[in-house]
N, C-alpha and C positions, 0 to 999 in steps of 0.2 A: 403128265403128272396125275397121280391118283391120291385123293385125300379122303380119309375116313373121318367123319364127324360124328360126335356123340354128345348128347345133352338133352335134358327134357324134364318134364314134370311141371314146370312153371314157366311163365313168359320170361322171367329173369334168367333162365338157362337157355331157352329156345331162341329168343331174339338176338342175343350176342352170337350164337352159333350161326344163325341165318345171315347176320351181317358179315361175319368172317367168311362164310362160304361165298357170299355175293362179292366181297372184295377180291377173293382169290380168282373167282370166275371172270371178273372184269379185267384183271391183270393177265390171266392165263385162260383165254377163251376155250382152249382145248382140254383144260383140266377136267378130269372125271371126279365127281364128288358124290360120295355115298353117305347118307345119314343112317345111324342106328338109334332107334328109340323104342319105346314100349308100344304094344298094340293099341292101347286105349288112351294114351296120354295126349295132351294138346299137340305135341309134336307130330303125331300121326296124321293130323289134318293140316297143320300149318306148313310143314316141310314140303309135302307134295304140292300144296297150293303155291308155294314159292318156286316150284319147278325143279326141285332136286329129287334124285332117286332116294328111295327110303326102304329100309328093311327093319322089321320089328323083332324084338326079343323080349319075352316076358321077364320083367324084374320088378320087385316091389320091396319096400322098406319094412322093417319090423316095427310092430306096434308096442308101445311101452305100457299102456294102460291094460290092466288085467280084466278080460271079459271072455265069454265063450266065443264070441265072434272074432275077437282079436287073436285068441288061441288058434282058431281055424286059419285066420289070415297069416299068422306067423308060420304055421306049418307049410302053407302055400309059398310064402316068401323063402323059407328054407329050401324047398324043392327047387324053386327058380335059381337060387344061389348055387346049389350043387351042380345044376346043369349049365350055369352061365359060362363057365370056362370053356367047355366043349362047344357050346353054341357060338361063343365069340371066336374061338379058333377057326371054326368052319367059315364064318363070315370073312375073316381075315385071309384065310387061304384062298377062298374063292375070288376075293376082290384084289388081293396083292397091293395094298396101299404103300405109297412112298412115305406117308406121314399120317399120324392120327392126332386129332385135335378134339379136346373135350371142354365142355363149359359147365359141368356139374349136373347133378341129378343121379338117382340110383343107377340108371342104365349105363352111365358113363364109367363107373368104377370097373366092372369086370371086363368091359370092352378095351379100355385103355391099358389096364393091367396086363391083359393077355397080349395086346399089341407090343408092349414093351418086352415081354418075355419072348416074343417071336422076332425080336430084333427090329421092330418098326420104331422110328423116332416118334416121341410123344410130347405134345404140348398141352397145357391146360390154361384156361382163362377163368379168372375169378372176378365176378362182377361186383361183389360186396366187400365192405370193409372188414367183415368177420367171415372168413372162409368157411364153406360148408364142409361137412365130414368127408364127402367124396373127394373134394379137391385136396384136403389135408392128407388123406390117405394116398392119393396118387402122386403127390409132390415128389416123393423119393424115386419114382419111376420116370420122372420127366426130364427132358433136356432143358426145359425152361418153364417157369410158371409166370404167366402174364397177369398182372394185377391192375385192377381199376384204380386203387388208391394205395399209397405207400403204407398206410396204417395196417393193411392186411399182412404185410411181411412178418411182423413180429408175432403173428398168431399162427404161423406155420413153422413147425419145429424142424422139418426136414432140411438137410443141407443140399441146396440145389440153386440153380441160377434163377434170379428174379428180374423181371423187367416191368416197369410201370408203363402200361399202354393206355390206361383209361378204358372206358366202355365206348363202343362205336356209337356215334351220334347219327340219327336219321338225317339225311341230306335236307329234307323239307323243313326240319327244325331251324336250320340256319338261313333259310330263304328270306325270313321276315325281319325287318327292323321295327322298332317300337312304334315309330311315327306312322309307318305304312299300315301296320296292323290295327292301330287305334282308328285310323281314318276309315279303313274298310269296315270296321265294326261299328262305326258311327258314334264313337265315344267322345266325351268332352274332357275338360281338364281335371275333373274329379278323380281321385284314386280309384283304380280298378283292382278289386280283390277277385282272385280266381281260386275256387275251392273244389275239391273232388276227392273221392275215396276209392277210385278204381271202377272198372266196368260193371262189377256186381254191386258196388256201393258199400260203404262202411257205415254201419248203423250208428256207431258212436259219433262219427263226424257229422252225419246227417242230423242227429238229435241235437248236437251241440251248436250247430249252425243256425238253428231255427230262430233264436233270439236276435242274432245279428241281421238275418234276412228280414225278419218282421220289423225291426227298428228302421232298417234302411228303406223299407217300403214307406214308412211314415215320414222320416226326416230327409231322405235323399242324400245322405252324407256321402255314400259311396256308390259307385257302379260295381255290380257284383254278378259274376257268372259262376253258377254252382251246378256241378254234375252230380246227381244223386244216385245214379247207378240202377241196375236192373231191379234190385230189391228195395229201392228207396223211394218208391212212389208215395209212401205215406207222407213225405215232405209236402207234397202238393195239398193233401187233405188237411194237414196240420196248419199250413199257412192260411187256407180258407177259413178254418175255425178261428184263426186269430184276426180275421177280417181283412186279410191281404188279398187283393184282386190283382194278380200279376199283369193282366192286360192293361191295367191303369198305372203300372209301375215301369216306365221305360228304362229305369236304371237297374232293374233286376232281370236277369236271364237265367231261369231255373229249368234245367232240362235233364233228361235221363243220361245222356252221353254227350260229351264234348267232342264231336267228330272232327272239328277243325282245331285240334289242340295246338299245333305249332303256331297258328295265328293268334289264338287266345292267350297262350303263354307269353308270346312276344309282347302283347299289349299290356300285360299285367304289371302292377306295381308291387303286389304282394300275393304270394301263392300259399295256400293252406292245403296240405296233402299228406299222404303216407310217405314213407321213406324207402320205397323200393329202389333198387339200384338204377334202373333205367329212367325212372321218373326224376331222380336226383341228377342223373347225367344231363338231362335236358334242362333242369332248373339251373345248373351250373353253366351250361353252354349258352343259355340266354341271359345269364347274370341276373337272377331274380332273388330278391329277399323272400324268405320263407318261414312259415310256422309249420313245423313237422310234427306229426302225430304217428309215431311208429306203430305198426301192427304188432301186438304181442303174440299173435298166432302164427308165427313163422319159425322155421328151424334155427336153432342157435340164437334166437332173438336178434337176428342179423340186422333188422331194420333199425333197431336202437343204435347199433354201432355205425350204420350208414349215416344216421342223423347226427350223431355226435362228431363225426368227421367234419361236418359242416359247422356245427355249433362251436367246436373248438377253434375254428378259423374265423369266427365272427360273421359267418354267412347265413346263419339261421338261428331260430329259437325252437325249443322243443317243449312239447307237452306230452308227458307219459300218459297213456290211455287211462290208467287207473285214477289219475288225478284230474282228468278233464271234466269241466262243467261248462254249461253255456255262458255263465258269467266270466269264468277265467278266459275262455276263448275270445269273448267279446272284448275284454279288457286288453288282452295282448294285441288283438287286431287293431283296436283304437290307438294303442300306444305306438305301434309301428306305422300304421297308415297315416297317422297325424304328424309324423316326424320325417319330413323329406330328407333331411341330412342323414338320418339313420338308415333310411331305405337305400340311399345312394351308397353309403358305406357297405351295407350288407350285399348290395348288388355287385359292387366292385370285388368284394371278397369272394363271392360265389363265382364270378367270372375268372378270378385268379386260380380257382381250383379246376377249371374246365380244361380238358385235353381234347382239342378240336381235331387233332391229326391222329386219332386213335387207330383208324383203319390203316393208315400208312405205317404206324409203329408195329401193329400186329403183322402186317404183311412183311415187314423187314425181319421180324423174328422168324416167321415161317420160312422165308427165303434163306436166311442165314443158317437155320437148322438143316434144311435140305442140302445146302452147300457143304456143311460140315460132314454130312453123311454121304456125300458124293451122289446125291439124288438130282442135282441140277447141272 
């Protein structure tokens, strides 16, 4: 079996692609898998690191804001677009895939469109509640569109087959139960708040979290693990200016990166974070109540729709970034963390959204598509 994979630009596109490839490889050890991505995207490093063959093809998006630099970049993007069909065709002819699978991102579009035109069965997976432009464009070429959440279906106009598969969950996320995680972290019975804004850090979340952290340093009301990210080290300086000595606050753990996230998330009573697709997949899998602060700086404002899928089901509360203040965030955290019954209800609702057999569902779609086309 030969599988052509394409997807990139962000972790939200790359991680599902890697999970799908890993699932196929475990089921079919002899499968040949080739990824197509961009020369300088995250995928160019992550895919080879995961042990998969990789070929690059230059593709970039068009810039909407008018500037001399963006005009130059748009000319470059147009050139890549013109050549992308021929480049995709060569990759497909050389590899001769039995199926092509995409997970979104600019590079995914021309590759899968050309695959469909050349008679290769095509599948796409959409990780978000609001589908990206590439996935919406590709839907009409697909044998099936695999969705993380049912809500996405109404936002794709193409007439095609849809299957709700969820997003693949990392195996290590499911290894911990709450009691074991809290025991290993040395926690007591007080509520644990876990907050983060991603590996780089979200300035708005960091700034808004300072009041809550400083107060917890004084009254010890909560245990709190906060990841401030690569560009959030100002949090440490600001806490010092407020008289907080973290070494004297055993209930606070403030660090750049939460490297043991599966354990920390399992131990949490309340999670405060962005609403990227993969983060919410893990929040749901672990059944965690959440305050979600969607990033406004993403395509199609998809994090807002990801968050609302949980809010509408009573699994989370939302604070839109333009409305957030330290006072509002502290008030919401206090209201939830102090209400065990509400936390339990939200936790149950989050867990009800979880699709824990996503890998099996995706594999079933892949196998049934191959069988339909006589490839198995």
